[in-house]
N, C-alpha and C positions, 0 to 999 in steps of 0.2 A: 591225848589232847596236847596241843602246842602250848608252850608256856608263853605268857605275855611278857613283853619287855619291861624291864624295871622302870618305875616312874622316876622322872628327873628329880634329883635331890634339890630341895629348896635352899636358897641362900640362908646362911646362918642368921639368926635373929640377934639384934642388939639387945642391950639390957632393957630397952623399952618395947621390944617386940616388933620393931620396924626394920625392914630390909635396909642394908647400907646403900648409899648412893654410889652409882657407877659413873666415873668420869672417863670420857673419851678424849684422846689427844687431838688437838686442833689440826686441821689439814694444813699442809705446807703452803706458804703464800704463793699466789699466782704471779707470773711475770708482770712487770709494770705496764700499765695501759695509758701512760702519759701521751699528750698530743704533740710533744715537741718534735718527735721524729716525723710525724705526719706533716707538720708545717715545713720541716726541712726538705722532705721529699717534694712537697708542692712547689717550694721555691726553686728547687733544682729542675723540676719539670718545666716551670715557667721560663727559666733561663735557657734551658735546652730548646724550648720552642722558639724563643727569640733568636737564638744562634742558628737554628735551622732556617728561619726566615731570612736572616742575613746571608747565609751560604747559598740559599736557593734563589737569591735575587738575580744572579746572572742567568740561571736556567730559565726563570720566568721571563726575563728580559729577552732572551733569545727566542722563546716561544711567541712572545708578543711583538717580535720584530724590533726590540729596543737595542739589541746589540750584545756585546760581551764586555766583561770587566777586565781591565788591565791594571795591575798594581803599579803605581808610581812610587818608586822607592825614595825619591827626593822630597816628597811631601807626604802628609798624612791623608791625602785625598786619593780616591779611586777614579781612574779614568774609564769612562763609559763610552763605547763606540755606538753612536746612535744611527750612523749611516756610513756604510763602507764606501770607499772610492770605487768608481766604476772600472778603473784600471788598476794596475798593480802599484800605484803611487803610494809612497810612504808619507807624503805630506798630510798635515792635519789642519783643521780649522776648529778652534775651541769656541764653544757656544756657552755664554754666561747669561743666565736668566735673572731678570729683575722683575718680580711680579708682586703686585699689591702695594700697600702704603709703604713708603720709604721711611724707615725708622732706625735709630741707633740703639734701640733697646735690645738686649740679648734675648734669645729664645730659651727654651727649656734646656738646651744643651750648653748654654752659657756663651753662645756665639751670636754675634749680631750680623746684620746684612752687610755692613761695611767690612767686617772681618772675613766673611765668606768670599766677597768679591776680591779682597786683597789676596787671599790665599789662592784663589783660582787664577788671578793674573800672574802671581808668582810661579805657579805651576806651569802656566803657558810660556812664561819667559824662559824657564829652565829647560823646556823641551825644544830642541833644535828642529824638530819636525813640524812644530806649530808655525804656520806661515801667516795666519790671520786670526782675528778674534771677532766674533759676532756678539754684540750686546743685545740680547732679546728683551725688549722693554714692553711691559704691559702694566702701567702704573699711573694713578692719578696724581702722584707726587707725594709729598710728606714733609718731614722735618727739614728745616733749612740746613742745619749743621750736618746731618747725615747725607743730604743731597750734595753738599759741598765737598764732603770727604770723598764720596764716590767720584765726583767730578775730578778732584785732584788725583785720585788713583789712576783714572783713565788718561789724564793729561800727562802724568809722569811716565806712565807705561809707554805712551807713544813717543815721548821725547827720548827715552832711554833705548827704545827698540824701534828705531825709525823704519826698519824694514818690515815690521809687523803692523799692518793697518787694523784699526778697530772700526767695524761697521755696525751701526745701530739699526736694528730691525724692529720697527714699531708695530705693536699689536693693536688691539682694540682701543687702548688708551695709553697715551704718552704725553700727558699734559703737565704743566707747571713743573714740579720737581722731576717728573718723568722726562720732560724735554730738557731740563737743566743738566741731567746726567748724560743725555744724548748729544748735547751741543759740542763737547770736545771731540767727538768721534770724527774720524777722517771722512766718513761717508754715512749718510742717513737715508734709509729706505722706509717709507711710511706706507702701510697698507691703504688700499683705496678707501676703506671704511674707518681708518684711524681717526680718533679725536685727539688733537694735539693743541699746541699753543698754550693759552691760559698763563702767559708770562706775567708773573706778578707775585706779590707777597700778601699774606693774610695773617692777622692776629686778632683774636676775638676773646671775649670774656662774657660773663653773665652778671647782671645786677639783680641781686635777690633781696634788696632792702625792703621792697614792698611786701614780699612774703614774710620777712622777719617781723615787720610791723603788724602783720595780721595775726601772727601767733604770739606776739608780745615779747619778742627777743630784741633787746637793745644792746648794740655792741659798745664795748669800752676799749678804746685804742690808746696805746701809749707808744710814741714813736720818737726816734732820735733826730729826725730831720723832716723837713717839709714834705718831701716826696717819698718817704719810706713806705707809705701805703698806696703807692701807685697801682692802678688797675684793680683796686679792691672792689669787690662786688657788694660791700656793705654800705657804701656811701649813698646818700640821697642823690636823686638824679641831677640836681643842680649844685651839688656839693663839690664835684670834681674841680680841681684847680685847672684853669685854662692853660697854664704852662705845661701841665702834665700831658694834655692831648698833643701839644706841639712837640714835646720831646719824643713821645711814642711815634708820632707821624714822621719825625725826622729819622728815627731808627728804621722805620719801614721804608722810607725813601732811600736811605743809604743801602739797605739790603737789596732793594729793587734796582738801584744803580749798578750793583755788582752783577745782578742777574743779566741785565742788558749788556754789560761789558763782556761777560763770559760768552754770551751768544755771539757778539761781534768778533771776539778773538777766536772762538771755535770755528765759526764759519769762514773766517779769514784764513785760518790754518788749513782748513779743508780745501778751500779754493786754490790755495797756493800749491798743495800737494797733489790735488786731483787733476790739475791742468785743465784739459778740455772736458774731462768727465765731471759731472756734478753741476751745482748751481752756486751763484754768488748772491749775497743779500741784496734785496731790492732797496733803492734809495729811501723809500718811505716805510720800511719795515717796522720802525719804532712806533708809527701811528697805529699799528695793530698789536703792539705789545702792551696793551692796557688791561689785560686780564681776560680778554675774550677768547673763546675756544675757536679753533680753526679746523677745517677739513684737511685731508691730505693734499688735495688739489690746491687749496688756498695757501697752505704752507709751502707747497712747491713753487707757486707763483711768486711768493715773497722771498724765496731762497732759503727758507728755514729747513727744508729737506732737499735732498739731491735727486730722489727718484720716488715714484709712486709704484709700489709693487709688493708682492708677498714675501714670505721667508725664502722661497726658492730664488727670487730675484736678488735678495740680499746675499745669498750664498754665491750666486754667479758673480755679483759685483765684488765680493771679497776675493774670489779667485783672480779676477782681472786685476784688481789693485795689487795683489800679492805676486802677480806674474806667474801663476801656476795653472796648469791645465786641469788638474783634478786633485781632490783631497778627501779624506775621511772626516766626518763631523764627529766631534767628541764633546763630552761634558765631564765635569768633575763633581764627584759626590763624596759626602762624608762616609767613611766606612762604619760598619756596625761596631759599637763600643759598649762594653758592659758598664763602664763608668757612667756613660750617659743614661743608661737604663736605671742605675741606682739613683742618679740625680733626679730622674723623672719620677721614680716611685717615692722618693723622699720628699718631694715638694707637694705641699698642700695649698689649696686656694679656698678662699671663702666662697660659699655658694652664691651664685648670681642668677638673676632672672633675665632671660634674653627673649626678645620679641623678633621674630623673623619677618623682615620687611622685604625680603628678596634682594637686599643689598647689604654688603658688609660695610658698616659705617666706621670710619676711623675714629679713634679716641683722641680728640684734640685736647691739649692741655692749655688752660688759660695762661696768658702771658708768654707763650712760646710762639715765635713766628714760623709760618709754614709756607712752602711752595706747594700749594694744593689746589686742585680743581674745585671751585666753590660748590658745585652741585653735589660733590661727594661729601661735603662737610655739613650739609643741612638735610 
């Protein structure tokens, strides 16, 4: 017979007859599972994505027929060729676009419209191959100060660089402030369907005293002078000082007077330099400078524009004024910058409710004068 294996020896008993407790060593700690590294990787991937987008801009532009990017070492802008010359000409025509409401407020990158136009004009002035500039306008107007700053930039550019004509090419809308910034240009081309004119100034505010009375809100005002609360919306309808309205109207009239002067000066400058090409102001043009909108043909008859035509016609006129047979069309763009990305990600805004009416309405500030097409403000 085979012998059976010996039975396992039981653990020794304690003095109370209970087996002793057996302790096992704790397993070694697992590597940390924090989320910090995941967030860091995610941020790096996002930055890499934006970098790829910026680097592929030129490739996509070429595929879509937009052209190629050329680094301009004298400025922080990138030169984009939007149309090559038909010949082997090295001459260029710089296209500067003004689209939407004219404002001096900076965008998310910290740059305003006036800053952008100033930088683009500076880049065009430093490039000896640029023989003309086309100001592509599609705007209902905007702030008086911003419009005047752009007007001054264009006027100074043409005075300093007499051989580089600036041609305005009006799109669907070039009214009020949109015309104000076009007036100093040596030549103005309006599309057949352009809405222009609206030469005038507007300032508005809201009287909400009736609403305050309904909800039981009573204002208490302490002021240092008689007119310190001018344009206040808290006054009773008949409480406004008659002198206040006179002063505000005088300011509007003064600003309007400057508007008409820059139109006369700009068109006079254009007529002097264009010689037989272009139009001169009609003797009764001021009769139509009462805020009314004008068609391109009406503006042409009044001498407010030199030609009725599209963007191609503006390019042709720019070549003729510059005395060149051919040229490439270029634009200037801001290069991709990580600092702008960080500024964008770091800026937060309060949530707002927006209603889509099919038209982007400008945000008019009470008490600030505007060169603005009235139908865009209501």
